[in-house]
N, C-alpha and C positions, 0 to 999 in steps of 0.2 A: 504494500500500500504506500509505503514511503517513496518508492521509486516512481509510482504514478504521480504523486504529489510534486515531485521534482520535474517530471516530464511535461506536465500540463502547462506550466509557465513557459518552459522552453519551446513548446510547440506554438504557443501564442506569439512568442517573440520572433520565431522564424517564419511565421505566416501560414501555418498549417490550417488555420481556420479562416483563411482569406475568402474573397468573393468567389462565387460559383461562376464558371465559364460555360457557355452554351454553344454547341456547334452550330454554325450558320453556313449555309451554302446556297447556291442559286445559279441563275443564268441571266445573261444580258443579251438582248437581241433587238433587232429593228422590227417595226410593225409587220414587215413581210416575212418574219421568221428567221431571217439571216442573222447568225450570231455575230456579236461584237468580239472579234478574236484578239484584240490587243488593248491593253489598258489595265487599270486596277481599281478596285472598289476601296474607298477610304472612309472610315468613321473616326470621329474625334470623341474621346471620353472626357476631355477636359484635362487641365494641368499638364498639357503637352503629351498626353498619352492617347493612343488610338489603336485601331486595328486595320489590317490591310489584307486584301485578297486579290491575287493576280489572275487575270482572265486567261483561260486556256483557249485553244483554237476553236472549240465548240461553244465558246461564250460562257462556260461554267466557271465557278470559282468556289473556294472555301475561304472563310474569313477567320483570321487568327490574330491574336494579340502578341504572344511571345514566339509562336511558331505558326507556320501556315495553316495548321489544322486544329489548334487548341481552342478555338471559339472566342467569344467575347462576353463580358459581364452583362448582367441585365441592365436595361435602360431603353430610352427612346432616342433614336439616332437619326440625324439628318445625314444623308449619304452623298458623297461626291464620287465621280468617276474621272480619273485623270490618266495621263500618259496614253490616251486613246488616239494615237497618231499612226500614220503608215509606218511600218517597220523599216528600219535601216537595211538596205540591201547588203549582201555579202560583199566584202571588199570595200575599198575607199572610193567614194564618188564625191568630189568636191562640189558638184552641181546638185546633189540630192538635197531636197528640202522636205522635211516631214510635213504632211498635211493632216489636219484634224479629221477624224472619222465620225465624230459626233458633234452635236451643237455645243458651243463653248459654255453654255449655262450649266452643264453637268459637272464642270470642274470645280464649282463652288457649292458646298452643301446648303448654303442659304438660298441659292437660285435653282438648284437641281430639281426641286419638287419631289425628291425621293426621301422617304422616311419610313422607318420600321421600328417596332417595339419588340425587344428581346426580353424574355424567352417566348412570348406569344408568337412572334414571326421568326421562324428559323429557316424557312425556305424562301429566299428572295428572288422573285422573277421580275426582272426589270426590262421595260421597253424604252428604248431611246430613239431620238430623232437624228437624222443626218444633219450636217452643218448647212 
């Protein structure tokens, strides 16, 4: 019993009783069903902390805080999508200019119009518009 009394304060100190994280995944696509294959989903938790999910070629993603798949804490989040530009071609091309794949409003969580509540919403299906 004495060992347990010593371990409980230690567990609280190192964060064993910290916030729960919920797995969040989803897909980003255009109205015609074509996936957005480049970019990332970004949520801000406040205090400079947040979660990120990189888009795969089929538009799917998993959102993570410390790793790509560990999930995010409960809360209501405004969502941004950034880095959604044409991919850089292989090799160096000094004339290459990346072009946006989606409307610029999605890069800012205040103007994106995308919001979800976790843990209630854990499958995020997002439809975006072209620029």
